[in-house]
Legacy VTK file of the C-alpha trace (Angstrom):
# vtk DataFile Version 3.0
C-alpha trace
ASCII
DATASET POLYDATA
POINTS 279 float
-0.267 0.354 -0.003
1.392 3.445 -1.020
1.692 5.362 1.973
-0.406 8.391 2.447
0.559 11.869 1.880
1.996 13.452 5.872
2.440 17.099 7.044
-0.532 18.498 4.460
-3.707 19.486 5.514
-5.001 19.983 2.057
-6.995 17.621 -0.237
-9.752 16.753 2.043
-13.147 15.166 -0.445
-16.166 13.307 1.544
-18.326 11.236 -0.373
-21.241 12.613 0.647
-22.811 9.119 0.249
-20.738 8.346 3.073
-21.130 10.017 6.544
-19.669 8.865 10.193
-20.285 9.961 13.063
-17.280 10.654 15.925
-18.702 7.548 17.649
-18.697 5.735 14.477
-14.925 6.432 13.656
-13.789 5.841 17.371
-16.310 2.362 17.513
-14.279 1.139 14.445
-10.800 1.751 15.560
-11.843 0.338 18.985
-13.338 -3.024 17.392
-9.962 -3.503 16.281
-7.720 -3.379 19.882
-7.887 -6.349 21.946
-9.814 -5.640 25.096
-11.146 -2.486 23.919
-12.698 0.020 25.218
-10.863 0.435 28.708
-12.963 1.177 31.335
-10.124 3.245 32.645
-8.431 5.081 30.667
-7.316 8.941 28.988
-8.729 8.074 25.758
-11.433 9.894 25.812
-12.979 13.375 24.118
-11.618 16.395 24.781
-13.911 18.164 22.563
-17.065 18.369 20.150
-19.306 15.651 20.586
-19.506 12.109 19.563
-22.545 12.573 17.998
-21.489 14.744 15.160
-20.650 14.303 12.092
-17.395 13.946 10.700
-15.906 16.096 7.853
-12.794 14.552 7.155
-9.868 12.598 9.791
-6.659 14.449 10.968
-4.253 11.545 13.086
-1.116 14.169 14.785
0.825 13.347 18.302
0.132 16.992 19.826
-3.746 19.078 18.867
-1.887 21.790 18.282
-2.853 25.373 18.015
-1.198 25.183 14.256
-2.765 21.788 14.010
-6.174 22.679 14.951
-5.751 25.370 12.554
-4.752 23.979 9.569
-7.325 20.681 10.156
-9.753 23.678 10.025
-8.534 25.182 6.767
-9.015 21.517 5.812
-12.483 21.112 6.687
-11.609 18.155 8.319
-13.187 18.376 11.582
-12.228 15.352 13.913
-8.648 15.036 15.528
-7.363 11.498 16.791
-3.892 12.830 18.841
-1.491 10.300 21.057
-0.899 13.140 23.744
-2.388 15.407 26.098
-4.331 18.437 24.451
-4.422 20.308 27.464
-1.088 19.839 28.759
-1.538 16.921 31.652
-2.118 13.337 31.480
-5.600 13.616 32.208
-6.352 16.922 30.447
-8.005 18.226 33.648
-8.519 21.279 32.399
-8.496 23.101 35.943
-4.956 21.430 36.592
-3.361 24.994 36.078
-6.588 27.036 37.791
-7.546 30.146 35.667
-5.300 29.076 32.649
-5.915 31.871 30.099
-4.398 29.342 27.608
-6.342 26.255 28.025
-8.881 28.533 27.544
-8.004 30.167 24.824
-7.395 26.822 22.969
-11.414 25.748 24.062
-12.377 28.600 21.884
-10.545 27.842 18.916
-12.028 24.164 19.484
-15.683 25.534 19.745
-14.841 28.105 17.279
-14.122 25.209 14.832
-16.060 22.885 15.584
-13.558 20.281 16.586
-13.608 17.090 18.035
-10.141 15.947 19.464
-9.969 12.113 21.180
-6.971 11.063 22.790
-5.712 7.800 21.264
-2.938 6.821 23.239
-3.551 3.831 25.449
-5.627 1.536 23.185
-3.420 2.153 20.466
-0.505 1.275 22.397
-2.605 -2.072 23.056
-3.075 -2.927 19.510
-1.125 -5.984 18.484
1.305 -4.664 17.578
2.051 -1.838 19.129
0.697 0.970 17.158
3.211 3.419 17.637
6.157 1.512 17.848
5.078 -0.937 14.733
5.079 2.668 12.715
8.733 3.738 14.327
9.596 0.455 13.048
8.185 1.171 9.404
9.708 4.643 9.345
13.413 2.953 9.943
12.974 -0.226 8.161
13.259 -2.551 10.827
9.932 -4.586 10.642
11.791 -7.241 9.839
14.175 -7.510 13.169
10.848 -6.796 15.404
9.321 -9.665 17.395
5.887 -8.784 18.559
5.975 -7.996 22.313
9.767 -6.932 22.383
11.466 -3.961 22.852
15.015 -5.306 22.274
15.676 -5.765 18.695
18.899 -7.154 16.736
20.262 -5.262 13.871
23.171 -5.308 11.614
26.616 -4.375 13.684
26.697 -0.582 13.278
28.273 2.514 15.193
26.971 4.947 17.170
27.434 7.806 14.812
25.996 6.088 12.065
22.958 4.935 13.891
22.542 8.640 14.397
22.632 9.444 11.391
20.237 6.764 10.201
17.618 7.531 12.945
17.987 11.200 11.948
17.497 10.364 8.037
14.714 8.083 8.877
13.064 9.530 10.596
13.102 13.132 9.810
14.694 14.961 13.224
17.162 17.463 12.928
18.926 16.623 15.982
19.113 13.753 18.701
21.006 14.043 22.688
23.293 11.219 23.006
25.364 9.797 25.793
28.036 7.363 24.368
31.117 6.644 22.572
30.511 7.757 18.540
32.498 4.729 18.040
30.826 2.095 19.433
29.145 -0.651 17.845
25.987 -1.294 18.131
23.729 -4.390 17.425
21.488 -4.971 20.444
18.882 -2.169 20.285
16.186 -0.977 22.770
13.602 0.725 21.359
11.123 2.760 23.750
9.955 5.916 22.313
7.666 8.384 23.987
7.936 8.178 27.889
8.448 5.357 29.333
9.734 6.533 32.708
12.810 6.023 33.907
12.676 2.574 35.973
10.609 1.023 32.767
13.825 2.536 30.624
16.551 1.246 32.898
14.975 -2.022 34.062
15.367 -2.888 30.377
18.867 -2.120 30.407
19.246 -4.680 33.022
17.533 -7.537 31.918
18.016 -7.145 27.832
21.340 -5.406 28.308
21.412 -3.556 24.752
23.663 -1.999 23.209
22.300 0.819 22.930
18.913 2.667 24.271
16.449 4.579 22.116
14.205 6.781 23.529
11.848 9.872 23.439
12.779 11.810 26.166
13.998 10.776 29.702
14.226 12.401 33.225
17.837 13.484 32.943
18.788 12.838 36.874
17.015 9.131 36.295
17.696 7.233 33.130
20.570 10.267 31.923
22.745 9.422 34.726
22.119 6.058 35.048
23.915 5.933 31.549
26.656 8.284 31.738
27.662 6.211 35.150
26.881 2.931 33.542
29.739 3.586 30.865
32.115 5.295 33.529
31.696 1.387 35.414
32.831 0.187 32.302
29.549 -1.069 30.591
28.818 -1.034 26.776
26.050 1.068 26.991
24.683 4.264 25.118
21.506 6.403 24.780
19.816 8.155 22.433
17.512 10.711 22.822
14.925 11.682 20.223
12.078 13.920 21.648
8.859 12.838 22.768
6.449 14.381 20.356
9.154 13.084 17.287
10.072 10.021 18.713
6.354 8.433 18.390
5.041 10.246 15.071
5.684 7.575 12.499
2.794 6.051 14.885
-0.111 8.059 14.001
0.732 8.805 10.714
0.809 4.690 10.444
-2.922 5.342 11.617
-3.495 6.466 8.614
-2.763 3.819 6.480
-4.033 1.508 9.309
-7.784 3.191 9.439
-8.433 4.575 5.264
-9.236 1.286 4.652
-11.827 1.378 7.008
-13.498 4.099 6.504
-14.296 4.251 3.256
-15.520 7.629 1.605
-13.888 9.724 4.267
-10.386 11.387 4.026
-7.853 10.584 6.626
-4.506 12.633 6.970
-1.609 13.171 9.115
-0.247 16.296 10.213
2.601 16.569 11.946
3.155 18.710 15.589
6.775 18.260 14.698
9.371 19.571 17.480
8.600 22.317 20.171
12.068 22.599 20.404
14.461 24.488 18.525
18.468 24.702 19.030
20.877 27.773 19.132
LINES 1 280
279 0 1 2 3 4 5 6 7 8 9 10 11 12 13 14 15 16 17 18 19 20 21 22 23 24 25 26 27 28 29 30 31 32 33 34 35 36 37 38 39 40 41 42 43 44 45 46 47 48 49 50 51 52 53 54 55 56 57 58 59 60 61 62 63 64 65 66 67 68 69 70 71 72 73 74 75 76 77 78 79 80 81 82 83 84 85 86 87 88 89 90 91 92 93 94 95 96 97 98 99 100 101 102 103 104 105 106 107 108 109 110 111 112 113 114 115 116 117 118 119 120 121 122 123 124 125 126 127 128 129 130 131 132 133 134 135 136 137 138 139 140 141 142 143 144 145 146 147 148 149 150 151 152 153 154 155 156 157 158 159 160 161 162 163 164 165 166 167 168 169 170 171 172 173 174 175 176 177 178 179 180 181 182 183 184 185 186 187 188 189 190 191 192 193 194 195 196 197 198 199 200 201 202 203 204 205 206 207 208 209 210 211 212 213 214 215 216 217 218 219 220 221 222 223 224 225 226 227 228 229 230 231 232 233 234 235 236 237 238 239 240 241 242 243 244 245 246 247 248 249 250 251 252 253 254 255 256 257 258 259 260 261 262 263 264 265 266 267 268 269 270 271 272 273 274 275 276 277 278
């Protein structure tokens, strides 16, 4: 199947003979997820209603102001985002009391009549994990993957060349690295997103990868652990891609996965991109 266009908001064409509500699309997705719908999950509507008719679907990592505006220009009123819309895990709009930014974002969504649904827990529960599989496709590592595992074995390469491959295949401008650029890497620990220090360090301790590739770390946890492990003579390096860009391929793959299930409804991906610049 040809990969869909990404990063573009233009080109939505809806077949008027086919109509879906937000609930219809969610139901179509969740029937493919083992155990879904989950009783306890952050995968809830953050704006809009389940009964509204869908004019187009956008997948993304974060429903940023820019993504919302691009979706509106494209007449797409349903955004499926992997991560929170209102800056905390449960999307509690009162997490920071009186936030003007939260209020303005709510008003923007209401203005354009856009529904936002978070698809996090249940996309990770897909077989294979929707986010991880998207990353494996993007990097060309699907052939090395064993379902359920977070360690793969690739042809031996230097840390420097591994970084170059990740940057070029995933379209990432800058990454952060702890390690020796000349180190030979074969066993790869792959944990996109923010799994947390305990899981990241636990993977290293139990499965002994040559390098751990993550989205983000608590610097005082995994970062210091890897640094000390190296100084104690262990063969381990760390590559930090950035949270959003590390999981974006999984939301991009969601377009390819979902589009055949909703004929007549345009589904596209708009990347939320990295919020940071390097100076």
